[in-house]
C-alpha positions in Angstrom: 308.4 131.3 2.8 306.6 127.3 2.3 307.6 124.8 4.3 307.6 121.7 4.4 305.6 119.2 7.2 306.8 115.8 7.8 303.5 113.7 9.2 303.5 111.0 11.9 301.0 107.8 12.0 298.8 109.4 15.4 297.6 112.7 13.3 295.9 110.8 10.7 294.6 108.7 12.8 293.3 111.0 15.0 292.1 113.1 12.1 292.2 111.6 8.0 291.6 115.2 6.5 294.9 115.8 7.9 296.9 115.8 4.9 294.8 118.2 3.3 294.8 121.5 6.2 298.5 122.5 5.0 297.7 125.2 2.7 300.1 125.6 0.0 303.2 123.7 2.2 304.5 120.1 1.5 303.4 117.3 3.4 305.2 114.5 3.8 304.2 110.8 4.8 307.2 108.6 5.6 306.7 105.1 4.3 306.5 103.7 8.1 303.9 105.4 8.6 301.7 103.4 5.7 302.8 100.7 7.3 301.0 101.3 10.9 298.2 102.6 9.1 297.9 99.1 7.3 298.1 97.7 10.8 295.1 99.6 12.1 292.7 98.9 9.1 290.8 96.3 10.6 290.0 97.5 14.2 286.2 98.6 14.9 286.7 101.7 16.1 287.4 105.5 15.3 291.1 104.6 14.7 290.2 102.0 11.9 287.4 104.1 10.5 290.6 106.8 10.3 293.2 104.4 8.9 290.6 102.6 5.9 289.6 106.3 5.4 293.4 107.4 4.9 293.9 104.3 3.0 291.2 105.1 0.6 292.5 108.8 0.2 295.8 108.0 -0.6 294.9 105.0 -3.1 292.4 107.3 -4.7 295.5 110.5 -5.1 297.9 107.0 -6.4 295.7 107.6 -9.7 296.6 111.2 -10.3 300.4 110.3 -10.5 303.5 109.0 -8.1 302.7 109.6 -4.6 306.5 109.7 -4.1 307.6 112.2 -6.9 304.3 114.3 -5.2 301.0 114.7 -5.7 299.1 118.2 -5.8 296.7 119.0 -3.1 293.8 121.1 -3.8 294.9 123.7 -1.6 298.2 124.2 -3.8 300.6 122.1 -2.0 301.9 118.8 -2.6 301.8 115.8 -0.9 304.6 112.6 -0.8 305.3 109.5 0.6 308.8 109.4 1.1 311.1 106.1 1.8 314.3 107.8 2.7 315.7 106.8 6.2 319.4 107.4 4.9 319.4 109.1 8.4 318.5 106.9 11.0 322.3 106.0 11.9 322.2 109.4 14.0 319.1 108.7 15.0 320.1 104.8 16.3 323.3 106.3 17.9 321.0 109.0 20.1 318.2 106.6 21.2 319.0 103.1 20.6 316.5 100.5 18.9 314.8 101.5 15.3 312.0 101.7 15.8 308.7 103.2 14.0 308.7 106.8 15.6 312.6 106.2 15.4 312.9 105.9 11.5 309.9 108.4 11.1 312.1 110.8 12.9 315.1 109.8 10.5 312.7 110.9 7.6 312.2 114.4 9.2 316.3 114.7 10.2 317.3 113.8 6.2 314.9 116.4 4.5 315.9 118.9 7.5 319.5 119.0 6.4 319.3 118.7 2.9 317.0 122.1 3.2 320.7 123.0 5.4 322.4 122.3 2.7 320.6 125.3 0.6 321.5 127.9 2.9 318.9 130.6 3.7 316.9 129.0 0.4 316.2 125.7 2.4 312.7 125.6 3.6 312.0 125.0 7.3 311.0 121.7 8.2 308.3 120.5 10.6 307.1 117.5 12.4 303.7 117.4 14.0 302.7 114.4 15.8 300.2 114.4 18.6 303.2 112.6 20.8 304.8 114.3 23.3 307.8 111.9 23.2 309.0 112.1 19.7 308.3 116.1 19.6 311.2 116.5 22.5 313.3 114.1 20.0 312.9 115.9 17.1 314.0 118.6 19.5 317.0 116.5 20.7 317.7 116.3 17.2 317.5 120.1 16.2 313.8 119.7 14.6 311.3 121.9 15.3 308.2 120.0 16.0 304.6 120.8 16.3 301.3 119.3 18.1 298.7 119.1 15.1 296.3 121.9 15.8 294.2 122.2 13.1 291.1 120.2 15.1 291.4 122.9 18.0 287.7 124.3 18.6 288.8 127.2 20.7 291.7 128.1 23.2 290.8 127.0 26.6 290.6 131.1 27.9 288.1 131.4 24.9 285.6 128.2 25.7 281.8 128.6 26.2 280.5 128.6 29.1 277.1 129.0 28.4 276.6 132.1 31.2 278.0 135.3 32.1 278.1 138.2 34.9 277.2 141.5 34.0 277.5 144.6 36.8 274.6 147.4 35.9 273.1 150.0 37.4 270.5 148.5 40.3 267.3 150.6 37.9 268.2 148.2 35.6 267.8 145.2 38.2 264.6 147.2 39.6 263.4 147.2 35.7 263.7 143.5 34.8 261.9 142.7 38.5 259.0 144.7 37.4 259.1 144.0 33.7 259.7 140.1 33.7 262.1 141.0 31.0 264.8 143.0 29.4 265.8 143.6 25.9 269.3 143.2 24.8 269.6 146.7 24.2 269.1 147.9 27.6 272.2 146.2 28.8 274.6 148.2 25.9 275.1 144.7 24.2 275.3 144.6 20.8 276.2 140.9 20.5 277.8 138.6 22.6 274.9 136.9 23.9 274.1 133.7 22.8 270.0 132.0 22.3 269.8 130.2 25.9 272.8 131.8 27.9 272.6 132.6 31.2 272.7 136.1 32.0 273.6 136.9 36.5 273.2 141.0 36.9 275.0 142.2 39.9 274.6 145.4 40.9 277.5 147.6 39.9 277.5 150.3 43.2 278.3 146.6 45.0 274.9 146.1 46.3 274.0 142.6 46.8 270.7 143.3 44.4 271.3 140.4 41.8 269.2 138.8 39.3 269.6 135.2 37.1 267.7 135.8 33.2 268.1 133.9 30.8 268.4 134.8 26.5 265.7 134.2 24.4 265.9 131.2 22.1 266.2 134.7 19.1 268.5 136.1 21.1 266.4 139.2 21.7 265.6 139.3 25.2 266.3 138.2 28.4 263.5 136.2 30.2 263.2 135.1 33.8 263.6 131.3 34.7 260.6 129.9 34.1 262.0 127.1 36.8 261.5 127.7 40.3 263.9 125.9 42.8 261.8 123.3 43.4 263.0 119.7 44.5 263.4 117.8 40.9 263.3 113.7 42.2 264.6 115.3 45.7 267.6 116.7 43.8 268.0 120.3 44.9 270.2 123.0 42.9 273.1 124.2 45.2 274.1 127.1 43.5 273.5 129.3 40.5 275.3 126.8 37.6 272.5 123.9 39.0 269.8 126.2 39.1 271.0 127.1 35.3 271.6 123.1 34.2 268.1 122.3 35.7 266.7 125.3 33.4 267.9 123.5 30.2 267.4 119.8 31.1 263.5 120.4 31.6 262.9 122.7 28.9 261.2 120.3 26.5 262.1 123.4 23.5 266.3 122.0 24.2 266.5 119.5 22.4 270.2 119.3 22.9 272.0 119.7 26.6 275.9 120.0 27.0 276.9 119.9 30.5 280.7 119.9 31.2 282.6 120.6 35.2 285.3 119.1 37.2 283.9 116.1 39.4 281.7 116.7 41.7 279.7 119.1 40.1 277.0 117.9 39.8 276.1 116.6 35.8 275.4 113.1 36.0 273.1 113.7 39.1 270.9 116.7 37.6 271.0 114.8 34.8 269.8 111.4 36.1 266.9 113.3 38.2 265.9 115.6 35.4 265.8 112.3 33.0 263.6 109.9 36.2 261.2 113.3 36.7 260.7 113.4 32.3 259.9 109.9 31.8 258.6 108.3 35.2 256.3 111.5 36.6 255.7 113.3 33.2 256.1 110.7 30.3 257.4 113.1 27.9 259.9 110.2 27.2 259.2 106.8 26.1 262.4 106.1 27.7 265.4 107.1 29.7 268.8 105.9 27.8 272.3 105.9 29.8 275.1 105.7 27.9 278.9 105.9 28.6 282.2 104.8 26.6 282.9 100.8 27.6 286.8 102.0 27.3 288.3 105.2 26.8 289.6 104.2 23.1 286.2 103.0 22.4 287.3 99.0 22.3 284.6 96.1 22.4 283.8 94.9 25.7 284.0 91.3 24.2 287.2 89.9 25.9 285.7 90.5 29.0 284.3 87.1 31.3 279.9 86.9 31.6 276.8 88.0 30.2 276.7 91.3 28.4 274.9 92.7 32.1 278.2 91.7 33.8 280.8 93.2 31.4 278.9 96.2 31.3 278.8 96.6 35.1 282.4 97.8 36.3 282.2 100.1 33.2 278.1 102.0 34.4 279.0 101.8 38.0 278.9 105.6 38.5 275.7 106.1 36.5 274.1 103.2 38.9 275.5 104.7 42.2 274.2 108.0 41.0 270.6 105.8 40.7 270.9 104.0 44.2 271.3 107.9 45.7 268.1 108.7 43.9 266.5 105.5 44.8 267.5 106.2 47.8 268.1 101.8 48.3 269.5 100.6 51.5 270.4 96.6 50.6 272.6 95.3 47.2 270.0 94.2 44.5 267.2 96.9 45.7 268.5 98.9 42.4 268.0 96.1 39.7 264.9 95.0 41.0 263.8 98.8 40.5 265.5 98.9 37.1 263.1 96.1 36.3 260.2 97.1 37.3 260.2 100.2 35.6 261.7 98.7 32.1 261.8 102.5 31.5 265.4 102.9 32.6 268.1 101.4 30.0 272.0 101.3 30.6 274.0 100.6 28.0 277.6 100.8 26.5 277.8 103.6 23.6 279.2 100.6 21.3 275.4 99.4 21.6 273.8 102.3 20.3 275.9 103.2 17.4 273.8 102.8 14.2 270.2 103.3 15.8 267.5 105.6 15.3 266.5 106.6 18.6 262.9 108.5 18.6 261.3 109.7 21.7 263.7 108.7 24.3 265.4 111.0 26.7 268.9 110.5 26.3 272.4 110.7 28.4 275.4 110.6 27.1 278.1 110.3 30.2 282.0 111.0 29.3 281.6 112.4 26.6 284.7 114.1 26.7 286.7 111.0 25.3 284.7 110.8 22.5 285.8 112.5 18.4 284.7 115.0 16.7 283.1 112.0 14.1 280.8 110.1 17.2 280.1 112.5 18.6 278.9 113.4 14.9 277.4 110.2 14.5 275.2 110.1 18.1 273.6 113.1 17.9 272.6 113.0 14.4 270.9 109.4 15.4 268.5 110.9 18.1 265.2 110.8 16.5 261.8 112.7 16.5 260.7 113.9 20.1 264.0 112.9 21.8 266.1 114.8 24.0 270.1 114.2 24.2 272.4 115.5 26.9 275.6 115.4 26.8 278.3 115.3 30.1 281.9 115.4 30.4 285.1 117.0 32.0 287.4 118.9 29.3 290.0 118.7 32.0 290.0 114.7 32.4 290.7 113.1 29.2 291.8 109.8 28.9 292.2 109.3 24.9 295.4 109.0 23.3 294.7 111.8 20.6 292.5 114.7 22.5 292.3 117.2 24.7 290.4 119.8 26.2 290.7 122.1 23.3 290.1 119.3 20.4 287.6 116.2 22.0 284.6 116.3 20.6 282.4 117.4 23.1 284.5 120.6 23.5 283.9 120.4 19.3 279.7 120.2 19.5 279.8 123.3 22.3 281.0 125.6 20.2 279.4 125.1 16.9 276.1 124.8 18.4 276.2 127.8 20.8 274.3 130.1 18.3 272.0 127.4 17.6 268.5 128.5 19.3 267.7 124.4 19.9 270.3 123.9 22.3 272.0 125.1 25.4 274.9 124.7 27.4 276.2 125.3 30.8 280.0 125.2 32.9 279.3 124.0 36.3 281.9 125.2 38.6 281.6 124.6 42.2 281.5 120.9 43.6 278.8 120.1 45.3 280.0 116.3 46.4 281.8 117.3 49.5 284.6 120.2 50.7 287.6 117.4 49.8 286.3 116.6 46.8 286.2 120.4 45.6 289.5 120.6 47.2 290.8 118.0 44.9 289.2 119.3 41.8 291.6 122.6 42.3 294.7 121.6 44.0 295.2 117.9 43.0 
């Protein structure tokens, strides 16, 4: 049976193509949504871009007929702009002031009541919103409500971690140490392993015998890690996942690396250490460029007082803290002198690297879980020749109002590139900041 989907403003501002994502069903956009989109179209951030895109799409579709009567969608569905709020009295009685959210609820309620009049022939009416409280209000009114799920890449249990543990006969581990490689077929796995994925082999008989391997770029062989566990700019890997991360970070053949994990797992520190080695010691790259979103919603920093460096400092302080540790500075101001003397380390707000072509640089994007799919595409597509880009983040700590652990740009990037030989990913699991920090991440 076909359905009627009523869209909240936040769905279109999150995914401007959402109106085309409901197959052969009817899609309804309340007129108040157009007003809210119009109020956002002048913003310079991702929300403003999406608002302008939606406006242009609706204007284009207007050429095919009257929006209030319905425009046929490529999927076989119908798109309508609805102005009918005549059920607003009941909504106002329950929730008080007639806000824009409540007007959207009134439109959904109106459709719901009309379809109930048709009895069994009536179509289900579903309100789609990224706003939890709007969905709760819809439930109070007896309207079915759903989150917008079309943008979700994968369920949490299926998220790619970049490593897998396999239990094998001890003879398989012995063969690896003797010949320094294994074929994927020897493990009895016809599929499931990805290029540059890490494999931990453990003895199925229960002994302590084990091995850490990496899948070759062609996905056919299991090879030993190329790097020893020697310190990198004074930092030594403390667990298996950190060794995996350093293997990817220091490999010149992998230009795209993604690292995820909770706070305290060492993502930023390991990446900065690897970047310093590559830029300052090996001179593989001309510059180390470090960037992060200045605020969760991607707003500019122009309203903050002071010069650019003074504005950036509060947002970039976690980066400076790690650099102070790596350079072992003792006094306030020592780090600024070091950075000024080196000249090859640049700390920027993400706002300032958009639109640039960035060749020959080691690029670090911190807090990437707060980026949308479009923003991640914009950033990664700017990477020039002979550059390496590393994106870091914790998908469980998202501040963006319309993103979650499954729909953010970092998770999207990990899943889309898991089969590519030029990329690698590791999810860091064990906190190494302190025992207190590890317990806080697990229990709070």
